[in-house]
C-alpha positions as CSV (number, residue, x, y, z in Angstrom):
1,X,5.8,-9.1,15.0
2,X,2.8,-11.7,15.5
3,X,3.1,-15.1,13.7
4,X,0.1,-14.2,11.9
5,X,1.7,-11.4,10.5
6,X,4.6,-13.2,9.7
7,X,2.7,-16.1,8.3
8,X,0.6,-13.5,5.7
9,X,4.2,-11.9,4.8
10,X,5.5,-15.6,4.1
11,X,2.5,-16.4,2.1
12,X,2.7,-13.3,-0.1
13,X,6.3,-13.3,-0.5
14,X,6.3,-17.0,-1.9
15,X,3.2,-16.2,-4.0
16,X,4.4,-12.9,-5.6
17,X,7.9,-14.8,-6.0
18,X,6.2,-17.7,-7.9
19,X,4.2,-15.0,-10.0
20,X,7.5,-13.5,-11.1
21,X,6.3,-10.1,-9.3
22,X,7.9,-10.0,-6.0
23,X,9.4,-6.5,-6.2
24,X,6.2,-5.1,-7.6
25,X,3.8,-6.8,-5.2
26,X,6.0,-5.7,-2.2
27,X,6.3,-2.1,-3.3
28,X,2.5,-1.9,-4.1
29,X,1.6,-3.9,-1.1
30,X,3.8,-1.2,1.2
31,X,2.2,1.8,-0.7
32,X,-1.3,0.5,0.3
33,X,-0.5,-0.4,3.9
34,X,0.7,3.1,4.3
35,X,-2.2,4.9,3.0
36,X,-4.0,2.8,5.5
37,X,-1.9,4.1,8.1
38,X,-2.0,7.9,7.4
39,X,-5.6,8.0,6.3
40,X,-7.8,7.4,9.5
41,X,-11.1,7.4,7.2
42,X,-9.7,4.5,5.0
43,X,-8.6,2.8,8.0
44,X,-11.9,3.2,9.9
45,X,-13.7,1.9,6.9
46,X,-11.6,-1.2,6.3
47,X,-11.5,-2.2,10.0
48,X,-14.8,-1.5,10.6
49,X,-16.6,-5.0,11.6
50,X,-20.0,-3.3,10.8
51,X,-19.1,-2.5,7.3
52,X,-20.5,-5.1,4.7
53,X,-17.6,-7.2,3.1
54,X,-18.8,-6.3,-0.3
55,X,-18.5,-2.6,0.6
56,X,-14.9,-3.2,2.0
57,X,-14.4,-4.9,-1.5
58,X,-15.4,-2.2,-3.2
59,X,-13.1,0.2,-1.2
60,X,-10.3,-2.0,-2.0
61,X,-11.4,-2.0,-5.8
62,X,-11.4,1.8,-5.9
63,X,-8.2,2.2,-3.9
64,X,-5.8,-0.3,-6.2
65,X,-8.3,-2.0,-8.8
66,X,-6.5,-1.6,-12.0
67,X,-3.3,0.3,-10.8
68,X,-1.9,-2.7,-9.0
69,X,-1.1,-6.1,-10.1
70,X,-3.9,-8.8,-9.9
71,X,-1.6,-10.7,-7.2
72,X,-1.4,-7.4,-5.0
73,X,-5.4,-6.8,-5.4
74,X,-5.8,-10.5,-4.7
75,X,-3.6,-10.5,-1.4
76,X,-5.1,-7.1,-0.2
77,X,-8.6,-8.2,-0.7
78,X,-8.1,-11.6,1.0
79,X,-6.6,-9.8,4.0
80,X,-9.5,-7.4,4.3
81,X,-12.1,-10.1,3.6
82,X,-10.7,-12.0,6.7
83,X,-11.2,-8.9,8.7
84,X,-7.4,-8.5,9.1
85,X,-7.2,-5.1,7.5
86,X,-5.6,-3.7,10.4
87,X,-2.6,-6.0,10.0
88,X,-1.6,-4.5,6.6
89,X,0.9,-2.3,7.7
90,X,2.8,-4.8,9.7
91,X,2.4,-7.5,6.9
92,X,3.9,-4.9,4.5
93,X,6.7,-4.2,7.0
94,X,7.5,-7.9,7.3
95,X,7.1,-8.4,3.7
96,X,9.5,-5.5,2.7
97,X,11.8,-6.8,5.2
98,X,11.7,-10.4,3.7
99,X,12.3,-9.1,0.3
100,X,15.2,-6.6,1.4
101,X,16.9,-9.6,3.3
102,X,16.7,-11.9,0.0
103,X,19.1,-9.2,-1.2
104,X,21.3,-8.7,1.8
105,X,19.9,-5.4,2.7
106,X,17.8,-3.5,5.2
107,X,14.9,-1.7,4.8
108,X,14.8,1.9,5.6
109,X,11.3,3.8,6.0
110,X,11.9,7.6,5.4
111,X,8.6,9.9,6.2
112,X,8.8,13.0,4.5
113,X,6.1,15.7,3.8
114,X,6.7,15.7,-0.1
115,X,7.8,13.0,-2.6
116,X,11.4,12.9,-3.0
117,X,12.9,13.0,-6.4
118,X,15.3,10.5,-7.6
119,X,18.7,12.2,-7.3
120,X,17.6,13.2,-3.3
121,X,16.6,9.4,-2.8
122,X,19.9,8.2,-4.2
123,X,21.9,10.6,-1.8
124,X,19.6,9.7,1.0
125,X,20.3,5.9,0.3
126,X,24.0,6.3,0.2
127,X,24.1,8.4,3.4
128,X,21.8,5.9,5.1
129,X,23.7,2.9,4.0
130,X,27.0,4.8,4.9
131,X,25.6,5.6,8.5
132,X,24.4,1.8,9.3
133,X,27.2,0.1,7.5
134,X,24.9,-2.0,5.3
135,X,23.2,-1.4,1.9
136,X,19.5,-0.2,2.5
137,X,16.5,0.0,0.3
138,X,14.2,3.0,0.9
139,X,10.3,2.9,1.3
140,X,9.3,6.6,1.1
141,X,6.1,7.4,3.3
142,X,4.8,10.7,2.3
143,X,3.3,12.0,5.8
144,X,1.7,15.4,6.1
145,X,2.7,15.3,9.9
146,X,6.2,15.8,8.9
147,X,6.5,19.5,8.5
148,X,10.0,19.6,6.9
149,X,13.0,17.4,6.7
150,X,12.7,13.5,7.1
151,X,12.6,10.8,9.8
152,X,14.3,7.5,8.5
153,X,13.8,4.3,10.5
154,X,16.0,1.1,9.8
155,X,15.5,-1.5,12.4
156,X,15.4,-0.1,15.6
157,X,17.6,3.1,14.6
158,X,15.6,6.3,14.2
159,X,17.7,9.3,12.3
160,X,15.1,12.3,13.0
161,X,16.1,15.2,10.7
162,X,12.8,17.1,10.8
163,X,12.5,20.8,11.4
164,X,10.3,19.9,14.6
165,X,13.1,18.2,16.0
166,X,15.7,20.5,15.2
167,X,13.4,23.5,16.9
168,X,12.9,21.0,19.7
169,X,16.5,20.8,20.1
170,X,17.3,24.5,19.8
171,X,14.7,25.0,22.7
172,X,16.3,22.3,24.9
173,X,19.6,24.4,24.3
174,X,18.3,27.6,25.1
175,X,16.6,26.6,28.3
176,X,19.5,24.9,29.3
177,X,21.3,28.2,29.3
């Protein structure tokens, strides 16, 4: 990660902690950044240098205004106003890692096609924690490109339990025979 992204993450971490909203801001920021990552239209709008700053601010207000904490809205607005909207996913990941590290945990990004219910999240958290040997905090990203199953990423470890991966594995097995 770049120093700029780490710098943003450190500043947001300290600001949110000082305001007593660290967990909320981290969760909201992560959700916003992943929305940017999965929506080409949103990403293109917020990163377009030709789009006026007031229009970008309006997009941010429509996206998170009234639904997120004031700290989150202000931080996202600041990053976008500085022309760094493309850095939001990296900043969100760095912030999540800082928050998890403070608790002695790892961040596990889980991509699924649909939202997961609480019992499923709890089972997945336990399984991932056992698998990597450390406690994890799951950040779910709903990704329509995941046809079925889940893809979990913890640091450099990727566990691909998607239908696509299983079919690919089956195809490779059949071709080898």
